[in-house]
N, CA, C and O of each residue as an XYZ file, in Angstrom:
616
protein
N       0.750     -1.188      0.091
C       0.116      0.023     -0.011
C       0.790      1.258      0.116
O       1.739      1.343      0.896
N       0.419      2.225     -0.554
C       0.984      3.376     -0.782
C       0.533      4.623      0.176
O      -0.627      4.643      0.588
N       1.287      5.482      0.468
C       0.984      6.901      1.069
C       1.133      7.840     -0.047
O       2.264      8.157     -0.416
N       0.014      8.345     -0.654
C       0.172      9.323     -1.742
C      -0.283     10.545     -1.529
O      -1.402     10.751     -1.058
N       0.674     11.617     -1.908
C       0.258     12.889     -1.875
C       0.003     13.281     -3.329
O       0.853     13.114     -4.204
N      -1.106     13.767     -3.533
C      -1.646     14.185     -4.847
C      -1.562     15.744     -4.818
O      -2.191     16.362     -3.960
N      -0.707     16.459     -5.849
C      -0.772     17.812     -6.039
C      -1.341     18.102     -7.551
O      -0.642     18.023     -8.561
N      -2.488     18.391     -7.532
C      -3.107     18.789     -8.823
C      -3.078     20.194     -9.132
O      -4.099     20.844     -8.905
N      -2.061     20.765     -9.617
C      -1.881     22.203     -9.997
C      -2.617     22.567    -11.331
O      -2.761     23.751    -11.636
N      -3.013     21.708    -12.006
C      -3.857     21.942    -13.288
C      -5.054     21.013    -13.172
O      -4.979     19.897    -12.658
N      -6.119     21.520    -13.660
C      -7.461     20.718    -13.624
C      -7.751     20.524    -15.144
O      -7.610     21.465    -15.925
N      -8.117     19.415    -15.508
C      -8.361     19.105    -16.868
C      -9.649     18.110    -17.012
O     -10.013     17.392    -16.080
N     -10.208     18.140    -18.106
C     -11.271     17.214    -18.366
C     -10.715     15.737    -18.393
O      -9.660     15.457    -18.962
N     -11.373     14.964    -17.846
C     -10.887     13.483    -17.771
C      -9.857     13.160    -16.961
O      -9.328     12.052    -17.051
N      -9.417     14.157    -16.003
C      -8.292     13.833    -15.125
C      -8.872     12.860    -14.041
O      -9.985     13.033    -13.544
N      -8.059     11.850    -13.720
C      -8.568     10.892    -12.750
C      -8.630     11.562    -11.331
O      -7.931     12.515    -10.988
N      -9.553     10.936    -10.568
C      -9.825     11.316     -9.307
C      -8.818     10.745     -8.355
O      -8.165      9.796     -8.789
N      -8.569     11.165     -7.102
C      -7.505     10.652     -6.188
C      -7.771      9.117     -5.946
O      -6.793      8.392     -5.763
N      -8.980      8.606     -5.935
C      -9.143      7.294     -5.743
C      -8.537      6.309     -6.908
O      -7.955      5.246     -6.691
N      -8.771      6.829     -8.047
C      -8.317      6.056     -9.231
C      -6.725      6.022     -9.154
O      -6.104      4.970     -9.307
N      -6.111      7.238     -8.907
C      -4.654      7.407     -8.779
C      -4.248      6.308     -7.650
O      -3.383      5.448     -7.819
N      -4.947      6.469     -6.581
C      -4.354      5.463     -5.633
C      -4.471      4.019     -5.980
O      -3.617      3.210     -5.616
N      -5.443      3.709     -6.631
C      -5.752      2.382     -7.177
C      -4.621      1.691     -7.920
O      -4.106      0.588     -7.735
N      -4.352      2.750     -8.912
C      -3.230      2.304     -9.903
C      -1.919      2.281     -9.318
O      -1.083      1.465     -9.704
N      -1.654      3.212     -8.311
C      -0.185      3.143     -7.734
C      -0.256      1.815     -6.825
O       0.770      1.135     -6.810
N      -1.148      1.455     -6.208
C      -1.321      0.393     -5.313
C      -1.233     -0.939     -6.205
O      -0.682     -1.959     -5.792
N      -1.801     -0.836     -7.405
C      -1.638     -2.042     -8.310
C      -0.243     -2.351     -8.761
O       0.196     -3.496     -8.871
N       0.489     -1.148     -9.038
C       1.897     -1.184     -9.414
C       2.726     -1.649     -8.216
O       3.730     -2.316     -8.467
N       2.436     -1.387     -6.999
C       3.232     -1.697     -5.858
C       2.898     -3.042     -5.146
O       3.519     -3.436     -4.159
N       1.950     -3.659     -5.680
C       1.294     -4.959     -5.304
C       2.582     -5.813     -5.043
O       3.521     -5.816     -5.839
N       2.568     -6.580     -3.810
C       3.686     -7.575     -3.583
C       4.832     -7.055     -2.768
O       5.634     -7.840     -2.262
N       4.940     -5.695     -2.618
C       5.926     -5.138     -1.795
C       5.706     -5.387     -0.436
O       4.540     -5.442     -0.047
N       6.600     -5.542      0.330
C       6.311     -5.897      1.713
C       6.468     -4.676      2.691
O       6.489     -4.820      3.914
N       6.573     -3.509      2.078
C       6.658     -2.234      2.873
C       5.879     -1.084      2.219
O       5.871     -0.850      1.011
N       5.283     -0.458      3.082
C       4.545      0.784      2.573
C       5.438      1.691      1.928
O       6.599      1.801      2.322
N       4.977      2.366      0.942
C       5.783      3.452      0.237
C       5.213      4.742      0.274
O       3.995      4.849      0.417
N       5.965      5.777      0.161
C       5.340      7.215      0.014
C       5.779      7.682     -1.322
O       6.941      7.598     -1.720
N       4.761      8.192     -2.010
C       4.847      8.718     -3.307
C       4.172     10.192     -3.441
O       3.160     10.436     -2.785
N       4.676     11.056     -4.197
C       4.044     12.264     -4.662
C       3.629     12.211     -5.971
O       4.486     11.874     -6.788
N       2.422     12.484     -6.408
C       1.868     12.462     -7.706
C       1.569     13.919     -7.996
O       0.695     14.457     -7.316
N       2.213     14.637     -8.952
C       1.985     16.062     -9.256
C       1.437     16.144    -10.502
O       2.124     15.708    -11.426
N       0.412     16.581    -10.736
C      -0.288     16.904    -12.194
C      -0.174     18.300    -12.548
O      -0.701     19.222    -11.926
N       0.564     18.406    -13.613
C       1.033     19.910    -14.154
C       0.610     20.134    -15.472
O       0.144     19.293    -16.242
N       0.827     21.469    -15.702
C       0.622     21.809    -17.171
C       1.817     21.681    -18.011
O       2.817     21.152    -17.524
N       1.824     22.141    -19.312
C       2.886     21.926    -20.241
C       4.014     22.685    -19.926
O       5.119     22.187    -20.141
N       3.905     24.030    -19.357
C       4.950     25.031    -18.961
C       5.881     24.199    -17.814
O       7.079     23.979    -17.987
N       5.258     23.851    -16.827
C       5.989     23.138    -15.753
C       6.711     21.856    -16.199
O       7.846     21.576    -15.814
N       6.011     21.125    -17.001
C       6.534     19.727    -17.485
C       7.717     20.123    -18.392
O       8.779     19.508    -18.305
N       7.558     21.100    -19.227
C       8.780     21.428    -20.149
C      10.060     21.848    -19.391
O      11.177     21.447    -19.719
N       9.815     22.713    -18.318
C      10.800     23.237    -17.586
C      11.577     22.229    -16.901
O      12.806     22.294    -16.875
N      10.882     21.239    -16.306
C      11.367     20.042    -15.494
C      12.040     19.093    -16.568
O      13.068     18.488    -16.265
N      11.545     18.977    -17.650
C      12.223     18.059    -18.631
C      13.471     18.553    -19.127
O      14.398     17.777    -19.360
N      13.578     20.003    -19.335
C      14.790     20.576    -19.811
C      15.718     20.465    -18.755
O      16.830     19.992    -18.990
N      15.383     20.868    -17.533
C      16.373     20.989    -16.399
C      16.986     19.670    -16.013
O      18.211     19.565    -15.942
N      16.144     18.614    -15.748
C      16.618     17.379    -15.503
C      16.945     16.310    -16.566
O      17.721     15.384    -16.331
N      16.387     16.463    -17.616
C      16.778     15.461    -18.724
C      17.248     16.135    -19.942
O      17.473     15.478    -20.959
N      17.430     17.569    -19.892
C      17.986     18.167    -21.069
C      17.318     17.983    -22.416
O      17.956     18.052    -23.467
N      16.015     17.746    -22.358
C      15.160     17.587    -23.541
C      14.156     18.845    -23.521
O      13.798     19.363    -22.463
N      13.780     19.241    -24.654
C      12.763     20.287    -24.952
C      11.487     19.821    -24.978
O      11.145     18.754    -25.488
N      10.670     20.723    -24.355
C       9.280     20.544    -24.488
C       8.637     19.582    -23.314
O       9.342     18.855    -22.614
N       7.398     19.663    -23.209
C       6.631     18.735    -22.164
C       6.754     17.290    -22.564
O       6.976     16.906    -23.713
N       6.587     16.526    -21.506
C       6.637     15.120    -21.710
C       5.443     14.489    -20.859
O       4.973     15.185    -19.959
N       4.904     13.171    -21.097
C       3.817     12.690    -20.370
C       4.067     12.511    -18.906
O       3.197     12.758    -18.072
N       5.335     12.052    -18.583
C       5.538     11.788    -17.106
C       7.162     11.842    -16.922
O       8.020     11.396    -17.684
N       7.295     12.412    -15.884
C       8.656     12.431    -15.273
C       8.837     11.616    -13.873
O       8.109     11.884    -12.917
N       9.687     10.764    -13.809
C       9.851     10.056    -12.355
C      10.982     10.457    -11.761
O      11.992     10.586    -12.452
N      11.011     10.715    -10.432
C      12.099     11.165     -9.723
C      12.342     10.272     -8.446
O      11.924     10.602     -7.336
N      13.013      9.173     -8.676
C      13.097      8.304     -7.558
C      13.820      8.939     -6.346
O      14.701      9.777     -6.540
N      13.458      8.548     -5.079
C      14.026      9.260     -3.888
C      15.468      8.614     -3.887
O      15.691      7.458     -4.246
N      16.468      9.557     -3.415
C      17.800      9.065     -3.104
C      18.152      9.636     -1.666
O      18.254     10.822     -1.353
N      18.277      8.776     -1.051
C      18.635      8.984      0.486
C      19.963      9.806      0.584
O      20.916      9.467     -0.117
N      20.047     10.771      1.350
C      21.363     11.518      1.643
C      22.344     10.506      2.310
O      22.003      9.507      2.944
N      23.595     10.921      2.068
C      24.604     10.111      2.427
C      24.557      9.907      3.979
O      24.338     10.860      4.727
N      24.757      8.703      4.414
C      24.706      8.370      5.838
C      23.266      8.039      6.299
O      23.126      7.597      7.439
N      22.245      8.208      5.550
C      20.870      7.743      5.884
C      20.605      6.427      5.131
O      20.648      6.379      3.902
N      20.328      5.361      5.903
C      19.933      4.096      5.350
C      18.626      4.094      4.610
O      17.570      4.114      5.242
N      18.652      4.071      3.330
C      17.437      4.155      2.429
C      16.339      3.171      3.013
O      15.142      3.459      3.008
N      16.810      2.081      3.475
C      15.536      1.125      3.860
C      14.983      1.601      5.189
O      14.089      0.928      5.703
N      15.418      2.678      5.791
C      14.776      3.176      7.202
C      13.696      4.108      6.603
O      12.738      4.374      7.330
N      13.737      4.565      5.522
C      12.745      5.495      4.853
C      11.735      4.761      3.769
O      12.078      3.885      2.975
N      10.553      5.261      3.906
C       9.477      4.529      3.027
C       9.394      5.478      1.713
O       8.508      5.198      0.905
N      10.210      6.533      1.446
C      10.015      7.355      0.415
C      10.455      6.805     -0.888
O      11.640      6.563     -1.119
N       9.487      6.607     -1.749
C       9.877      5.942     -3.119
C      10.108      7.070     -4.227
O      10.882      6.759     -5.132
N       9.606      8.176     -4.262
C       9.789      9.329     -5.169
C       8.514     10.012     -5.500
O       7.410      9.924     -4.962
N       8.954     10.761     -6.581
C       7.721     11.737     -7.104
C       7.558     11.527     -8.708
O       8.436     11.298     -9.540
N       6.275     11.665     -8.863
C       5.729     11.476    -10.362
C       5.267     12.789    -10.667
O       4.483     13.365     -9.912
N       5.806     13.443    -11.995
C       5.209     14.643    -12.345
C       4.520     14.117    -13.799
O       5.119     13.488    -14.672
N       3.152     14.524    -13.830
C       2.561     14.000    -15.001
C       1.865     15.184    -15.638
O       1.144     15.891    -14.934
N       2.050     15.474    -17.055
C       1.552     16.621    -17.703
C       0.044     16.276    -18.333
O      -0.080     15.554    -19.322
N      -0.895     16.780    -17.754
C      -2.235     16.345    -18.138
C      -2.539     16.663    -19.633
O      -3.153     15.871    -20.347
N      -2.076     17.861    -20.063
C      -2.366     18.016    -21.479
C      -1.661     17.117    -22.404
O      -2.207     16.761    -23.448
N      -0.517     16.742    -22.089
C       0.165     15.759    -22.974
C      -0.394     14.401    -22.842
O      -0.476     13.715    -23.860
N      -0.780     13.942    -21.730
C      -1.477     12.620    -21.647
C      -2.884     12.575    -22.454
O      -3.203     11.563    -23.078
N      -3.626     13.613    -22.411
C      -4.937     13.800    -22.999
C      -4.542     13.712    -24.635
O      -5.147     12.974    -25.412
N      -3.596     14.455    -24.968
C      -3.165     14.542    -26.394
C      -2.886     13.193    -27.008
O      -3.330     12.846    -28.103
N      -2.000     12.340    -26.107
C      -1.560     11.167    -26.615
C      -2.842     10.102    -26.677
O      -3.024      9.288    -27.582
N      -3.643     10.286    -25.569
C      -4.768      9.285    -25.642
C      -5.440      9.467    -27.064
O      -5.572      8.556    -27.880
N      -5.828     10.724    -27.233
C      -6.571     11.086    -28.542
C      -5.874     10.661    -29.757
O      -6.482     10.028    -30.619
N      -4.576     10.983    -29.889
C      -3.707     10.476    -31.085
C      -3.761      8.869    -31.269
O      -3.954      8.284    -32.335
N      -3.578      8.363    -30.176
C      -3.415      6.808    -30.181
C      -4.822      6.204    -30.038
O      -4.954      4.990    -29.882
N      -5.786      6.969    -30.086
C      -7.278      6.227    -29.914
C      -7.415      5.372    -28.814
O      -7.941      4.265    -28.932
N      -6.955      5.825    -27.691
C      -7.105      5.099    -26.449
C      -8.074      5.738    -25.485
O      -8.290      6.945    -25.592
N      -8.659      5.043    -24.577
C      -9.444      5.645    -23.565
C      -8.454      6.422    -22.814
O      -7.332      6.019    -22.507
N      -9.073      7.832    -22.481
C      -8.281      8.575    -21.643
C      -7.811      8.016    -20.162
O      -6.706      8.150    -19.636
N      -8.967      7.360    -19.655
C      -8.760      6.809    -18.416
C      -7.692      5.713    -18.327
O      -6.895      5.613    -17.394
N      -7.759      4.856    -19.452
C      -6.819      3.721    -19.518
C      -5.361      4.313    -19.734
O      -4.388      3.741    -19.244
N      -5.253      5.351    -20.401
C      -4.045      6.015    -20.797
C      -3.365      6.412    -19.456
O      -2.221      6.061    -19.164
N      -4.168      7.178    -18.664
C      -3.711      7.797    -17.311
C      -3.221      6.592    -16.578
O      -2.100      6.601    -16.071
N      -4.073      5.474    -16.493
C      -3.612      4.198    -15.651
C      -2.372      3.923    -16.192
O      -1.427      3.859    -15.406
N      -2.155      3.727    -17.509
C      -0.946      3.129    -17.923
C       0.307      4.057    -17.523
O       1.356      3.578    -17.094
N       0.110      5.297    -17.689
C       1.238      6.300    -17.462
C       1.449      6.358    -16.059
O       2.619      6.500    -15.704
N       0.661      6.287    -15.270
C       0.889      6.255    -13.733
C       1.617      4.936    -13.333
O       2.545      5.024    -12.528
N       1.312      3.881    -13.769
C       1.852      2.471    -13.589
C       3.327      2.483    -14.100
O       4.252      2.030    -13.426
N       3.480      3.028    -15.333
C       4.765      3.264    -16.043
C       5.728      3.947    -15.063
O       6.867      3.539    -14.834
N       5.133      5.074    -14.485
C       5.955      6.040    -13.727
C       6.446      5.321    -12.445
O       7.628      5.294    -12.101
N       5.227      4.631    -11.641
C       5.737      3.876    -10.615
C       6.902      2.824    -10.686
O       7.791      2.643     -9.853
N       6.691      2.182    -11.857
C       7.720      1.189    -12.130
C       9.186      1.858    -12.379
O      10.241      1.333    -12.023
N       9.079      2.967    -12.977
C      10.478      3.722    -12.964
C      10.822      3.884    -11.426
O      11.924      3.442    -11.103
N      10.189      4.348    -10.611
C      10.506      4.649     -9.224
C      11.144      3.338     -8.578
O      12.053      3.409     -7.750
N      10.612      2.171     -9.008
C      10.923      0.847     -8.694
C      12.383      0.393     -8.995
O      12.998     -0.461     -8.356
N      12.887      1.165    -10.172
C      13.962      0.731    -10.795
C      13.857      0.160    -12.196
O      14.888     -0.134    -12.802
N      12.742      0.001    -12.701
C      12.547     -0.494    -14.021
C      12.743      0.545    -15.119
O      12.443      1.713    -14.873
N      13.173      0.240    -16.188
C      13.623      1.107    -17.306
C      13.443      0.578    -18.571
O      13.056     -0.586    -18.677
N      13.676      1.290    -19.594
C      13.462      0.902    -20.995
C      14.651      1.508    -21.679
O      14.407      2.008    -22.777
N      15.789      1.559    -21.284
C      17.011      2.033    -22.091
C      17.388      1.149    -23.045
O      17.773      1.630    -24.111
N      17.368     -0.177    -22.902
C      17.843     -1.188    -23.951
C      16.583     -2.060    -24.171
O      15.609     -1.952    -23.426
N      16.619     -2.850    -25.120
C      15.504     -3.674    -25.596
C      15.176     -4.705    -24.522
O      13.975     -4.897    -24.332
N      16.069     -5.418    -23.767
C      15.751     -6.351    -22.733
C      15.012     -5.602    -21.597
O      13.946     -6.014    -21.140
N      15.646     -4.459    -21.156
C      14.810     -3.708    -20.008
C      13.495     -3.379    -20.508
O      12.509     -3.574    -19.797
N      13.398     -2.923    -21.611
C      12.110     -2.389    -22.229
C      10.998     -3.642    -22.168
O       9.853     -3.577    -21.721
N      11.599     -4.666    -22.682
C      10.655     -5.944    -22.662
C      10.117     -6.308    -21.352
O       8.958     -6.686    -21.181
N      11.055     -6.175    -20.372
C      10.688     -6.630    -18.864
C       9.808     -5.701    -18.360
O       8.883     -6.079    -17.642
N      10.001     -4.247    -18.702
C       9.098     -3.389    -18.012
C       7.741     -3.231    -18.701
O       6.711     -2.968    -18.081
N       7.806     -3.408    -20.020
C       6.418     -3.464    -20.786
C       5.726     -4.821    -20.262
O       4.525     -4.731    -20.004
N       6.290     -5.946    -20.094
C       5.587     -7.051    -19.582
C       5.042     -6.869    -18.339
O       3.889     -7.204    -18.063
N       5.938     -6.268    -17.441
C       5.206     -5.868    -16.078
C       3.873     -4.999    -16.268
O       2.809     -5.329    -15.745
N       4.016     -3.962    -16.993
C       3.038     -2.972    -17.216
C       1.756     -3.703    -17.721
O       0.673     -3.522    -17.164
N       1.901     -4.505    -18.754
C       0.698     -5.289    -19.302
C       0.007     -6.283    -18.424
O      -1.199     -6.496    -18.542
N       0.867     -6.983    -17.417
C       0.257     -7.762    -16.423
C      -0.582     -6.922    -15.402
O      -1.712     -7.265    -15.056
N      -0.035     -5.946    -15.004
C      -0.581     -4.973    -13.931
C      -1.849     -4.376    -14.521
O      -2.884     -4.312    -13.857
N      -1.756     -3.915    -15.843
C      -3.010     -3.377    -16.371
C      -4.057     -4.472    -16.777
O      -5.260     -4.212    -16.780
N      -3.552     -5.735    -17.130
C      -4.612     -6.671    -17.296
C      -5.339     -6.941    -16.044
O      -6.550     -7.150    -16.121
N      -4.763     -6.961    -14.928
C      -5.412     -7.220    -13.637
C      -6.422     -6.193    -13.386
O      -7.400     -6.457    -12.686
N      -6.235     -4.920    -13.965
C      -7.197     -3.786    -13.877
C      -8.347     -3.883    -15.063
O      -9.251     -3.051    -15.143
N      -8.230     -4.802    -15.815
C      -9.115     -5.107    -17.084
C      -8.938     -4.068    -18.075
O      -9.884     -3.611    -18.716
N      -7.669     -3.665    -18.219
C      -7.250     -2.668    -19.342
C      -6.209     -3.490    -20.286
O      -5.292     -4.231    -19.932
N      -6.617     -3.146    -21.552
C      -6.034     -3.798    -22.694
C      -4.421     -3.352    -22.752
O      -3.953     -2.304    -22.309
N      -3.721     -4.407    -23.401
C      -2.335     -4.153    -23.567
C      -2.041     -2.672    -24.364
O      -2.474     -2.488    -25.502
N      -1.339     -1.751    -23.713
C      -1.379     -0.522    -24.357
C      -0.362     -0.368    -25.505
O      -0.341      0.632    -26.223
N       0.575     -1.527    -25.655
C       1.407     -1.678    -26.690
C       0.801     -2.303    -27.971
O       1.363     -2.261    -29.066
N      -0.203     -2.793    -27.773
C      -0.981     -3.412    -28.944
C      -1.583     -2.363    -29.719
O      -2.414     -1.616    -29.202
N      -1.191     -2.236    -31.052
C      -1.644     -1.295    -31.829
C      -2.826     -1.878    -32.605
O      -2.703     -2.917    -33.254
N      -3.905     -1.237    -32.535
C      -5.166     -1.699    -33.408
C      -4.998     -1.375    -34.840
O      -4.391     -0.351    -35.152
N      -5.446     -2.101    -35.658
C      -5.475     -1.972    -37.060
C      -6.541     -0.796    -37.535
O      -6.694     -0.549    -38.731
């Protein structure tokens, strides 16, 4: 189970409610034996672009940024339940769902689960890592009765 702080600094049509966000985060964390603390911040394109440029050196907004917690030197990480922060750009998520012809709710679920998996150490830098991460996402989403987001419909 997660302790989640939700910071919605932008309000948009189709944005998930706190209960949905909590359910998706909990689904991604299922099987962990320790509660985790996560901040989910929902932002506009300006904030997303600024963070993306500052931390990833990439221009423009992105759907989600994951910031895993790093314990300060001398503090045992296991003593803390802090997992990290997710910053989600609502307008980008909405645009992607429309372009990809996906349910907005299902795309939100996928993006949040994707971000939580990044906080847990999953990545998609190389093909093997990507395959493992995508497989985990597909499994979690299936448990939520959401179709494989990587399956492109004809």
